[in-house]
Rosetta silent file (secondary structure, phi, psi, omega in degrees, C-alpha in Angstrom):
SEQUENCE: XXXXXXXXXXXXXXXXXXXXXXXXXXXXXXXXXXXXXXXXXXXXXXXXXXXXXXXXXXXXXXXXXXXXXXXXXXXXXXXXXXXXXXXXXXXXXXXXXXXXXXXXXXXXXXXXXXXXXXXXXXXXXXXXXXXXXXXXXXXXXXXXXXXXXXXXXXXXXXXXXXXXXXXXXXXXXXXXXXXXXXXXXXXXXXXXXXXXXXXXXXXXXXXXXXXXXXXXXXXXXXXXXXXXXXXXXXXXXXXXXXXXXXXXXXXXXXXXXXXXXXXXXXXXXXXXXXXXXXXXXXXXXXXXXXXXXXXXXXXXXXXX
SCORE:     score description
SCORE:     0.000 S_00000001
   1 L     0.000  -37.466 -179.081   10.497   17.620   -6.041 S_00000001
   2 H   -60.379  -46.985 -177.236    9.466   17.506   -9.741 S_00000001
   3 H   -67.397  -40.132  174.576    9.896   13.763   -9.839 S_00000001
   4 H   -53.356  -46.391  179.971    7.916   13.380   -6.516 S_00000001
   5 H   -66.420  -28.347 -175.363    5.050   15.400   -8.002 S_00000001
   6 H   -81.808  -35.129  174.334    5.016   13.347  -11.151 S_00000001
   7 H   -64.802  -26.892 -171.807    4.954   10.079   -9.235 S_00000001
   8 H   -74.675  -45.204 -164.520    2.153   11.462   -7.078 S_00000001
   9 L  -101.725   19.412 -163.919    0.094   12.322  -10.172 S_00000001
  10 L   -65.472  134.056 -179.180    0.826    9.321  -12.523 S_00000001
  11 L  -148.035   34.008 -179.180   -2.019    8.712  -15.071 S_00000001
  12 L  -138.179  178.085 -179.823   -0.448    6.964  -18.036 S_00000001
  13 E   159.416  171.166 -179.888    0.696    3.208  -19.768 S_00000001
  14 L  -173.054   35.284  167.082    0.828    0.137  -22.400 S_00000001
  15 L  -139.892  141.512 -175.421    1.520   -3.586  -22.230 S_00000001
  16 L   -74.381  150.513 -178.308   -0.332   -6.682  -21.237 S_00000001
  17 L  -125.624  155.712 -175.755    0.951   -8.742  -18.239 S_00000001
  18 L   -56.492  150.608 -179.438    0.490  -12.322  -17.384 S_00000001
  19 L   -66.991  127.287  178.318   -2.971  -13.270  -15.922 S_00000001
  20 L  -116.964  112.338 -174.577   -2.888  -13.374  -11.958 S_00000001
  21 L  -117.919   23.794  173.073   -5.676  -15.218  -10.410 S_00000001
  22 L   -54.188  121.009 -177.989   -4.725  -15.815   -6.800 S_00000001
  23 L   -69.614  161.557  176.332   -7.815  -15.456   -4.608 S_00000001
  24 L   -82.490  154.951  179.343   -8.166  -13.044   -1.760 S_00000001
  25 L   -81.527  -10.465 -175.606   -8.129  -14.394    1.868 S_00000001
  26 L   -67.708  142.594 -177.940  -11.252  -12.426    2.740 S_00000001
  27 L   -63.313  -30.688 -178.199  -14.316  -14.553    3.434 S_00000001
  28 L   -89.233   -3.464  172.286  -16.374  -12.223    1.239 S_00000001
  29 L  -107.960  112.564 -173.263  -14.026  -12.253   -1.723 S_00000001
  30 L  -117.092  154.018  176.608  -14.247  -15.459   -3.777 S_00000001
  31 L   -57.018  130.441  179.839  -12.847  -16.410   -7.095 S_00000001
  32 L   104.881  -15.201  170.661  -15.190  -15.133   -9.820 S_00000001
  33 L   -75.249  171.093 -166.632  -16.116  -12.053   -7.864 S_00000001
  34 L  -131.866  156.089  177.107  -15.468   -8.813   -9.404 S_00000001
  35 L   -79.528  131.587 -175.683  -13.835   -5.455   -8.878 S_00000001
  36 E  -131.305  165.626  172.402  -16.548   -2.847   -8.807 S_00000001
  37 E  -147.245  142.471  171.990  -16.760    0.971   -8.370 S_00000001
  38 L   -73.348  158.670 -179.796  -19.617    3.289   -7.603 S_00000001
  39 L   -63.043  -15.221  177.723  -20.498    5.998  -10.045 S_00000001
  40 L   -76.660  -14.013 -174.758  -19.333    8.577   -7.384 S_00000001
  41 L   112.657   -8.714 -177.398  -15.910    7.173   -7.668 S_00000001
  42 L   -85.414  120.434 -178.176  -15.255    5.009   -4.679 S_00000001
  43 E   -95.757  134.140  169.268  -13.520    1.774   -5.612 S_00000001
  44 E  -126.495  166.432  168.350  -14.225   -1.264   -3.445 S_00000001
  45 L   -75.001  136.073 -179.915  -13.325   -4.893   -3.466 S_00000001
  46 L   -67.508  136.549 -178.186  -16.330   -6.813   -4.840 S_00000001
  47 L  -125.833    5.637  179.196  -18.516   -8.739   -2.412 S_00000001
  48 L  -101.878  144.111  175.863  -21.351   -9.601   -4.841 S_00000001
  49 L   -87.385 -179.638  176.769  -21.182  -12.795   -6.806 S_00000001
  50 L  -101.670   32.751  175.485  -21.858  -13.032  -10.571 S_00000001
  51 L   -51.861  126.190 -177.753  -24.922  -14.977  -10.054 S_00000001
  52 L    88.139   -1.084  179.292  -27.312  -14.732  -13.009 S_00000001
  53 L  -139.291  145.467  170.669  -24.533  -13.438  -15.310 S_00000001
  54 L   -71.162  153.035 -179.369  -21.603  -14.851  -16.937 S_00000001
  55 H   -51.189  -44.357 -174.478  -18.299  -13.895  -15.368 S_00000001
  56 H   -64.543  -40.746 -179.391  -17.179  -12.188  -18.519 S_00000001
  57 H   -66.870  -47.560 -175.886  -20.306  -10.153  -19.020 S_00000001
  58 H   -69.150  -31.864 -179.360  -20.421   -8.961  -15.360 S_00000001
  59 H   -67.789  -44.384  175.746  -16.693   -8.204  -15.393 S_00000001
  60 H   -58.168  -40.104 -171.428  -16.972   -6.101  -18.554 S_00000001
  61 H   -79.920  -45.412  176.904  -19.936   -4.066  -17.153 S_00000001
  62 H   -62.338  -29.760 -169.612  -18.346   -3.503  -13.747 S_00000001
  63 H   -74.176  -35.361 -178.602  -14.836   -2.865  -15.324 S_00000001
  64 H   -71.189  -25.645  172.270  -16.185    0.071  -17.191 S_00000001
  65 H   -74.745  -40.663 -168.379  -17.232    1.823  -13.884 S_00000001
  66 H   -77.628  -16.791 -175.046  -13.880    1.025  -12.400 S_00000001
  67 H   -52.859  -47.314 -173.420  -11.691    2.522  -15.067 S_00000001
  68 H   -79.724    4.637  178.535  -11.548    6.015  -13.688 S_00000001
  69 H  -111.820    9.654 -176.396  -10.558    4.741  -10.261 S_00000001
  70 L   -86.801  146.536  164.551   -7.540    2.759  -11.307 S_00000001
  71 E   -81.691  110.991  176.649   -3.875    3.616  -10.559 S_00000001
  72 L   -93.013  115.055  179.809   -2.370    3.898  -14.016 S_00000001
  73 L   -92.280  166.228 -176.124    1.451    3.634  -13.862 S_00000001
  74 L   -48.939  147.641  173.757    3.930    5.106  -16.303 S_00000001
  75 L    83.626   12.522 -178.950    3.937    3.629  -19.946 S_00000001
  76 E  -129.627  139.260  168.617    0.186    2.670  -19.996 S_00000001
  77 L   -92.424  130.708 -175.806   -2.776    4.314  -21.774 S_00000001
  78 H   -56.064  -32.675 -175.872   -5.953    3.930  -19.756 S_00000001
  79 H   -69.935  -15.856 -179.131   -7.777    2.883  -22.878 S_00000001
  80 H   -88.667  -11.974 -177.323   -5.535   -0.082  -23.207 S_00000001
  81 L   -61.920  142.888  173.318   -6.224   -1.427  -19.686 S_00000001
  82 L  -124.722  165.220  173.449   -7.868   -4.822  -19.383 S_00000001
  83 H   -55.516  -39.702  177.007   -9.051   -6.573  -16.288 S_00000001
  84 H   -61.967  -18.591 -178.520   -6.148   -9.009  -16.381 S_00000001
  85 H   -89.217   -1.404  174.552   -3.666   -6.094  -15.928 S_00000001
  86 E   -91.029  111.890 -177.345   -5.121   -5.380  -12.545 S_00000001
  87 L   -49.851  134.413  174.863   -3.516   -6.844   -9.430 S_00000001
  88 L   -50.766  143.599 -177.012   -5.991   -8.967   -7.514 S_00000001
  89 L    53.355   42.184 -176.483   -7.384   -7.103   -4.491 S_00000001
  90 E  -158.249  178.762  168.785   -6.319   -3.797   -5.624 S_00000001
  91 L  -116.935   25.366 -173.827   -6.854   -0.877   -8.060 S_00000001
  92 E  -101.575  126.763  168.957   -3.298   -1.066   -9.435 S_00000001
  93 E   -86.779  149.300 -175.216   -2.421   -1.689  -12.983 S_00000001
  94 L  -102.125  128.265  177.974    0.750   -3.438  -13.951 S_00000001
  95 L  -119.418 -167.755 -178.930    2.863   -1.752  -16.717 S_00000001
  96 L   -71.243  -10.433  175.885    6.157   -2.191  -18.453 S_00000001
  97 L   -83.026   -3.086 -176.978    8.204   -0.901  -15.664 S_00000001
  98 L   -68.494  142.006  173.785    7.139   -3.755  -13.495 S_00000001
  99 L   150.167  165.178 -168.600    9.818   -6.337  -12.781 S_00000001
 100 L    48.925   49.077 -174.809   12.521   -7.564  -10.395 S_00000001
 101 L   -85.988  -26.562  179.981   10.138   -7.937   -7.713 S_00000001
 102 L   -60.955  130.706  174.328   11.520  -10.929   -5.888 S_00000001
 103 L   -92.024  124.305 -178.966   13.502  -10.311   -2.654 S_00000001
 104 L  -113.003  -10.491  176.705   16.480  -12.462   -2.365 S_00000001
 105 L  -156.994  133.225  171.982   18.472  -10.696    0.333 S_00000001
 106 E  -128.410  133.895  178.355   17.660   -8.377    3.284 S_00000001
 107 E  -131.726  125.059  176.512   20.119   -6.771    5.568 S_00000001
 108 E   -69.115  125.773  178.001   19.284   -4.631    8.661 S_00000001
 109 E   -96.665  -57.293 -175.329   21.489   -1.545    8.112 S_00000001
 110 E  -166.161  153.566  179.370   20.951    0.816   10.923 S_00000001
 111 E  -109.837  120.482 -170.308   18.454    2.250   13.397 S_00000001
 112 E  -106.320  130.140 -177.316   18.485    6.129   13.273 S_00000001
 113 L   -84.773  -19.852 -178.227   17.194    8.360   16.132 S_00000001
 114 L  -135.409  165.151  174.475   16.982   11.345   13.826 S_00000001
 115 L   -60.002  -40.785 -167.693   16.512   12.009   10.101 S_00000001
 116 L   -70.006  -17.322 -175.227   20.044   13.425    9.724 S_00000001
 117 L   -87.196   -9.020 -168.570   21.343   10.065   10.974 S_00000001
 118 L   -72.375  160.624  179.200   19.701    8.020    8.210 S_00000001
 119 L   -50.686  142.129  179.431   21.939    6.368    5.304 S_00000001
 120 L  -106.033   11.056  175.640   23.227    9.063    2.825 S_00000001
 121 L   -82.484  172.874 -171.874   23.521    6.978   -0.253 S_00000001
 122 L  -102.029   29.549  175.092   21.309    7.505   -3.323 S_00000001
 123 L   -80.070  145.247 -176.106   19.410    4.037   -3.326 S_00000001
 124 E   -67.668  153.591 -179.403   15.635    4.487   -3.522 S_00000001
 125 E  -125.360  140.673  163.043   13.513    4.064   -0.425 S_00000001
 126 E  -118.444  114.364  177.125    9.988    2.892    0.545 S_00000001
 127 E   -74.196  120.301  176.655    8.738    4.148    3.762 S_00000001
 128 E  -106.586  132.631 -170.985    6.260    1.949    5.788 S_00000001
 129 E  -147.414  158.428 -179.339    4.128    3.861    8.282 S_00000001
 130 E   161.515  176.812  176.960    0.847    3.328   10.094 S_00000001
 131 E   -62.601  155.797 -172.795   -0.747    3.000   13.495 S_00000001
 132 L   -61.662  -15.405 -178.822    1.352    1.161   15.976 S_00000001
 133 L  -109.837   14.378 -171.922   -0.800   -1.993   16.051 S_00000001
 134 L   -87.262   -8.163  172.743   -1.509   -2.175   12.310 S_00000001
 135 L   104.739   31.143  179.252    1.050   -4.954   11.368 S_00000001
 136 H   -62.578  -53.451 -179.382    4.106   -3.001    9.961 S_00000001
 137 H   -53.126  -50.191  178.421    6.581   -5.539   11.201 S_00000001
 138 H   -60.428  -39.680  173.820    4.564   -8.446   10.037 S_00000001
 139 H   -60.233  -46.100  177.161    4.197   -6.966    6.627 S_00000001
 140 H   -53.836  -55.397 -177.286    7.992   -6.523    6.421 S_00000001
 141 H   -56.469  -37.470 -174.210    8.471  -10.125    7.519 S_00000001
 142 H   -76.111  -43.604  175.912    5.962  -11.356    4.733 S_00000001
 143 H   -55.859  -41.806  177.381    7.649   -9.248    1.991 S_00000001
 144 H   -81.722  -13.150 -175.634   11.008  -10.568    3.019 S_00000001
 145 L    48.747   43.278  171.551    9.635  -14.114    3.609 S_00000001
 146 L  -136.045  141.864  178.141   11.754  -14.282    6.785 S_00000001
 147 L   -84.801  135.560  171.089   10.657  -14.519   10.342 S_00000001
 148 L    78.009   -0.415 -179.403   11.528  -12.028   12.954 S_00000001
 149 L   -55.895  -42.548 -174.200   13.477   -9.667   10.583 S_00000001
 150 L   -97.850   10.610  167.843   11.528   -6.827   11.685 S_00000001
 151 L    56.905   65.088  178.065   11.352   -7.981   15.380 S_00000001
 152 L   -57.590  139.108  178.184    7.562   -8.275   15.416 S_00000001
 153 L  -139.666  146.695 -177.962    6.242   -7.277   18.868 S_00000001
 154 L   -76.601  -11.753 -173.383    2.864   -7.650   20.697 S_00000001
 155 L  -102.984  125.589  176.806    3.448   -4.169   22.372 S_00000001
 156 L   -60.760  143.776  171.238    2.424   -1.192   20.339 S_00000001
 157 L    91.130   17.636 -176.646    5.012    1.525   19.934 S_00000001
 158 L   -72.150  -44.288  175.146    8.096   -0.714   19.904 S_00000001
 159 L   -68.002  114.595 -174.160    9.592    1.063   16.884 S_00000001
 160 L  -119.601   15.672 -175.087   11.190    4.175   18.251 S_00000001
 161 L  -151.691  175.382  173.097   13.636    5.044   15.440 S_00000001
 162 E   -90.250  113.949 -177.564   13.997    4.952   11.687 S_00000001
 163 E  -103.126  121.020  172.430   15.050    1.407   10.792 S_00000001
 164 E   -96.754  129.967 -175.696   16.586    0.791    7.380 S_00000001
 165 E  -122.921  128.756  179.474   16.609   -2.657    5.741 S_00000001
 166 E   -96.430  126.124 -178.489   18.645   -2.820    2.551 S_00000001
 167 E  -104.068  123.349  176.121   16.939   -5.155   -0.115 S_00000001
 168 L    57.233   27.160 -168.808   18.815   -6.941   -2.696 S_00000001
 169 L    42.109   35.801 -176.894   21.722   -4.350   -2.014 S_00000001
 170 L  -140.445  -20.857  175.282   19.811   -2.019   -4.277 S_00000001
 171 E  -153.854  172.043 -171.507   16.924   -0.345   -2.385 S_00000001
 172 E  -113.820  137.352  163.552   15.555    0.302    1.161 S_00000001
 173 E  -105.281  124.937 -177.103   12.609   -0.698    3.126 S_00000001
 174 E  -114.477  120.533  174.810   12.278    1.902    6.023 S_00000001
 175 E   -89.912  117.184 -176.172   10.290    1.041    9.065 S_00000001
 176 L  -109.193  158.319 -178.142    9.083    4.251   10.722 S_00000001
 177 L   -52.085  138.218  172.179    7.723    4.706   14.162 S_00000001
 178 L   -67.381  144.599  173.475    3.898    3.958   14.469 S_00000001
 179 E   -94.103  155.843  172.267    1.585    6.787   15.249 S_00000001
 180 L    81.673   15.537  179.705   -1.085    6.858   17.811 S_00000001
 181 L   -78.441  148.176  174.058    0.571    4.446   20.295 S_00000001
 182 L  -114.073   -5.203 -176.085   -0.300    4.953   23.967 S_00000001
 183 L  -107.383    7.005  172.763    1.810    2.448   25.773 S_00000001
 184 L   -78.802  138.402  178.830    5.315    3.745   25.152 S_00000001
 185 L   -64.534  152.649 -177.091    6.854    5.223   28.222 S_00000001
 186 L   -54.177  -26.381 -170.488    7.127    9.042   28.386 S_00000001
 187 L   -72.727  -23.969 -178.037   10.875    8.875   28.400 S_00000001
 188 L  -116.120   -0.103 -178.351   10.971    7.512   24.818 S_00000001
 189 L   -76.438  147.271 -170.055    7.756    8.796   23.353 S_00000001
 190 L  -128.890  164.366  172.903    8.326   11.300   20.570 S_00000001
 191 L   -77.526   96.816 -175.675    6.484   13.972   18.469 S_00000001
 192 H   -57.547  -45.434 -172.501    5.552   11.698   15.602 S_00000001
 193 H   -62.169  -23.955 -174.694    4.563   14.896   13.460 S_00000001
 194 H   -94.099  -47.778 -174.526    8.059   16.467   13.769 S_00000001
 195 H   -67.439  -54.624 -165.974   10.179   13.177   13.589 S_00000001
 196 H   -83.330  -39.321  177.239    8.356   11.268   10.799 S_00000001
 197 H   -64.235  -37.843  175.305    7.035   14.228    8.643 S_00000001
 198 H   -62.199  -26.254  172.073   10.494   15.536    8.470 S_00000001
 199 H   -65.866  -44.053  175.590   11.530   12.312    6.906 S_00000001
 200 H   -63.463  -36.673 -169.052    8.765   12.467    4.375 S_00000001
 201 H   -91.036  -27.415 -167.151    9.523   16.057    3.331 S_00000001
 202 H  -115.763   -0.876  177.919   13.374   15.908    3.291 S_00000001
 203 L   -91.407  104.295  179.396   14.379   12.535    1.829 S_00000001
 204 L   -71.692  -12.333  177.011   15.067   12.913   -1.820 S_00000001
 205 L   -98.072   15.820 -178.867   15.434    9.144   -2.302 S_00000001
 206 E   -83.420  117.600  176.879   11.981    8.432   -0.974 S_00000001
 207 E   -75.449  -53.897 -174.712    9.989    6.757   -3.832 S_00000001
 208 E  -164.471  154.104  175.192    6.797    6.280   -1.967 S_00000001
 209 E   -94.318  131.740  168.768    5.046    5.843    1.457 S_00000001
 210 E   -99.763  111.206 -171.832    3.265    2.682    2.086 S_00000001
 211 E   -97.421  109.296 -175.190    0.520    3.766    4.405 S_00000001
 212 E   -84.304  133.898 -172.989   -0.861    0.769    6.246 S_00000001
 213 E  -126.706  134.075 -177.899   -4.494    0.813    7.224 S_00000001
 214 E   -78.338  108.646 -169.883   -6.216   -1.971    9.396 S_00000001
 215 L   -81.704   -8.848  178.549   -9.011   -3.415    7.178 S_00000001
 216 L   -87.707   -6.392  171.848  -10.542   -5.183   10.142 S_00000001
 217 L  -117.921  156.098  176.098  -11.780   -1.923   11.758 S_00000001
 218 L   -54.158  157.529 -176.422  -13.925    0.902   10.613 S_00000001
 219 L   -52.251  138.789  179.033  -12.005    3.974    9.163 S_00000001
 220 L  -110.236  139.769 -174.945   -9.916    5.771   11.977 S_00000001
 221 H   -66.293  -32.116 -177.954   -9.604    9.392   12.030 S_00000001
 222 H   -66.248  -37.038  177.576   -5.798    9.277   12.749 S_00000001
 223 H   -68.303  -33.305 -179.612   -5.371    7.231    9.501 S_00000001
 224 H   -74.750  -37.490  175.122   -7.431    9.695    7.538 S_00000001
 225 H   -60.642  -41.642 -178.168   -5.414   12.589    8.975 S_00000001
 226 H   -65.684  -52.215  178.657   -2.160   11.007    8.025 S_00000001
 227 H   -55.380  -42.205 -176.820   -3.488   10.290    4.523 S_00000001
 228 H   -65.545  -41.792 -174.834   -4.894   13.812    4.029 S_00000001
 229 H   -69.167  -44.208  173.951   -1.488   15.250    5.250 S_00000001
 230 H   -60.457  -39.012 -178.884    0.582   13.131    2.701 S_00000001
 231 H   -70.526  -39.021  173.294   -1.712   14.191    0.058 S_00000001
 232 H   -60.425  -27.020 -176.086   -1.463   17.971    0.809 S_00000001
 233 L  -100.687   15.248  174.172    2.363   17.633    0.679 S_00000001
 234 L    50.893   46.668 -176.525    2.446   15.743   -2.558 S_00000001
 235 L  -102.695  125.997  176.044    4.159   12.747   -0.989 S_00000001
 236 L   -51.153  140.983 -173.997    3.651    9.489   -3.205 S_00000001
 237 E  -149.948  141.893  167.242    1.585    7.026   -1.304 S_00000001
 238 E  -124.328  125.464  171.086    0.120    3.572   -1.560 S_00000001
 239 E   -72.778  121.328  177.740   -2.649    2.478    0.856 S_00000001
 240 E  -119.968  113.233  179.308   -1.851   -1.080    1.922 S_00000001
 241 E   -78.067  121.420 -177.211   -4.811   -2.594    3.782 S_00000001
 242 E  -103.094  173.324  178.068   -3.594   -5.183    6.394 S_00000001
 243 L    58.312   33.162 -174.627   -5.546   -7.868    8.345 S_00000001
 244 L   -74.753    0.616  173.723   -7.870   -8.562    5.391 S_00000001
 245 L   -88.826   -5.486 -166.273   -8.415  -12.033    6.738 S_00000001
 246 L  -117.036  163.437  177.184   -9.900  -10.799    9.927 S_00000001
 247 L  -143.309  126.649  177.028  -13.295   -9.330   11.250 S_00000001
 248 L   -72.967  103.123  179.787  -13.709   -7.580   14.598 S_00000001
 249 L    73.596  164.901 -179.869  -16.478   -9.469   16.247 S_00000001
 250 L   -65.765  -29.862 -174.244  -19.472  -11.258   14.963 S_00000001
 251 L  -100.171   -0.872  179.960  -21.346   -7.934   14.227 S_00000001
 252 L   -70.977  162.677  178.023  -18.314   -6.103   12.806 S_00000001
 253 L   -74.775  148.052  173.091  -18.043   -4.965    9.242 S_00000001
 254 L   -66.209  141.093  171.322  -16.350   -7.271    6.659 S_00000001
 255 H   -43.285  -39.905 -178.565  -12.896   -5.922    5.609 S_00000001
 256 H   -57.935  -39.111 -178.780  -14.348   -5.211    2.257 S_00000001
 257 H   -72.202  -37.066 -177.036  -16.879   -2.862    3.744 S_00000001
 258 H   -64.659  -45.658 -172.584  -14.227   -1.148    5.915 S_00000001
 259 H   -69.461  -46.246  174.745  -11.963   -0.658    2.910 S_00000001
 260 H   -58.482  -42.588 -179.336  -14.869    0.942    0.786 S_00000001
 261 H   -65.156  -39.064  179.945  -15.841    3.229    3.585 S_00000001
 262 H   -63.084  -50.004 -173.213  -12.179    4.363    4.017 S_00000001
 263 H   -64.000  -42.393  175.767  -11.789    4.963    0.228 S_00000001
 264 H   -50.996  -41.367 -177.055  -15.110    6.876    0.222 S_00000001
 265 H   -80.177  -28.896 -177.722  -13.732    9.335    2.904 S_00000001
 266 H   -85.733  -29.606 -173.802  -10.408    9.639    1.232 S_00000001
 267 H   -61.615  -30.497  173.293  -11.279   10.159   -2.365 S_00000001
 268 L   -48.319  -27.906 -171.043  -12.672   13.750   -1.875 S_00000001
 269 L   -96.864   -5.729 -178.100   -9.021   14.877   -1.159 S_00000001
 270 L  -122.850  126.452  171.468   -7.419   13.367   -4.361 S_00000001
 271 L   -66.051  -41.233 -179.416   -8.051   14.351   -7.988 S_00000001
 272 L  -110.189  122.933 -176.398   -6.273   11.097   -8.917 S_00000001
 273 L   -57.285  129.801  175.808   -7.020    7.906   -6.967 S_00000001
 274 L   -70.491  156.967  174.537   -4.079    6.742   -4.966 S_00000001
 275 E   -67.116  151.850  174.234   -2.984    3.194   -5.385 S_00000001
 276 E  -152.713  150.742  178.426   -4.334    0.564   -2.796 S_00000001
 277 E  -154.351  141.559  178.154   -3.954   -3.024   -2.175 S_00000001
 278 E   -85.673  143.910 -173.365   -5.162   -5.666    0.125 S_00000001
 279 L  -143.578  171.257  178.686   -2.854   -7.869    2.207 S_00000001
 280 L  -155.881  112.430 -175.581   -2.789  -10.484    4.909 S_00000001
 281 L   -77.801  -12.282 -179.111    0.356  -11.471    6.964 S_00000001
 282 L   -75.468  -45.748 -176.897   -1.499  -14.591    8.031 S_00000001
 283 L   -98.414  -14.548  174.944   -2.010  -16.035    4.530 S_00000001
 284 L    90.664   -0.592 -171.924    0.707  -14.133    2.721 S_00000001
 285 L   -64.511  141.560  171.784   -2.026  -12.715    0.317 S_00000001
 286 L    95.239  -31.002 -175.322   -0.986   -9.501   -1.434 S_00000001
 287 H   -55.253  -55.785  177.864    2.657   -9.626   -0.693 S_00000001
 288 H   -59.426  -37.852  175.990    4.038  -10.600   -3.938 S_00000001
 289 H   -67.458  -34.276  172.583    1.641   -8.200   -5.768 S_00000001
 290 H   -62.429  -43.704  177.815    2.739   -5.409   -3.467 S_00000001
 291 H   -65.745  -28.777 -179.012    6.351   -6.105   -4.410 S_00000001
 292 H   -78.484  -38.728 -179.403    5.440   -5.997   -8.067 S_00000001
 293 H   -61.453  -49.128 -176.000    3.750   -2.641   -7.617 S_00000001
 294 H   -66.485  -38.788 -179.821    6.838   -1.302   -5.783 S_00000001
 295 H   -56.032  -45.117 -175.809    9.119   -2.614   -8.519 S_00000001
 296 H   -67.333  -36.397  175.838    7.426   -0.526  -11.170 S_00000001
 297 H   -67.420  -41.120 -178.995    7.574    2.675   -9.086 S_00000001
 298 H   -63.998  -51.802  179.698   11.185    1.883   -8.201 S_00000001
 299 H   -61.644  -35.203  169.618   12.248    1.204  -11.798 S_00000001
 300 H   -75.759  -27.842  167.228   10.710    4.258  -13.073 S_00000001
 301 H   -58.239  -46.190 -176.014   12.227    6.343  -10.407 S_00000001
 302 H   -67.038  -26.405 -176.605   15.669    4.944  -11.182 S_00000001
 303 H  -104.070    2.725 -175.783   15.212    5.618  -14.928 S_00000001
 304 L   -74.779    0.000    0.000   13.535    8.948  -14.789 S_00000001
């Protein structure tokens, strides 16, 4: 529990990392655009161009506002952070614990109907959770760079158990049942709050929860409720915004706007900004960067 609280409240760090310049897939995020933050503390992906200013001057100005909203991993001092150390499409700073991010092997281990049936070894775990149509299986496929490994389904609520995938024979990706599904038959519908929350609270090997949020839609109460519950229980969490290449209808908000609105609503419940990152299973954007972020959490967890 001490380690879990420490991971949840990380605010420190110290070495530069290679420059990462891959562009976002969102139509509103173009190369040369900037990470910005409002003075009230909500970070958003930048949607304004640097017209009328040099990129370096604009970046420096906006970066000063963004500093207090960054996720600072172990081994880094906030005063040493530079824009090049922030993963594109995120508020995540990369530190000295990052590494060993590439997935070379994935093995489906087991599907557990109850928490007590889950693997009992001491390898670290990352749990993936979100609404049943948020794209959990698609994200797993992107991370593993394999098709159908997570059995992507067009029917919400297909995942009805805790599914463990062993990665590189050293750590687990855990696919948890989606919440909020309405199409599963009554015979297999479960009490998500009991089934999944029990996993969050009782697994000593849980490094962090990847809470997936659909960036193509406005903030949903059920996602906010889940985020707030995880925060109240000091469960380490990263917001993974999915479908960042999409927009609901011609008049719908851009993903950037939906992300900013979501973070505005969430920030009041957190003294320290949780890490967040944008992804797209269509383009693959954010997959490698998410793995890099997970590697620094995992390596710190294993060496703490």
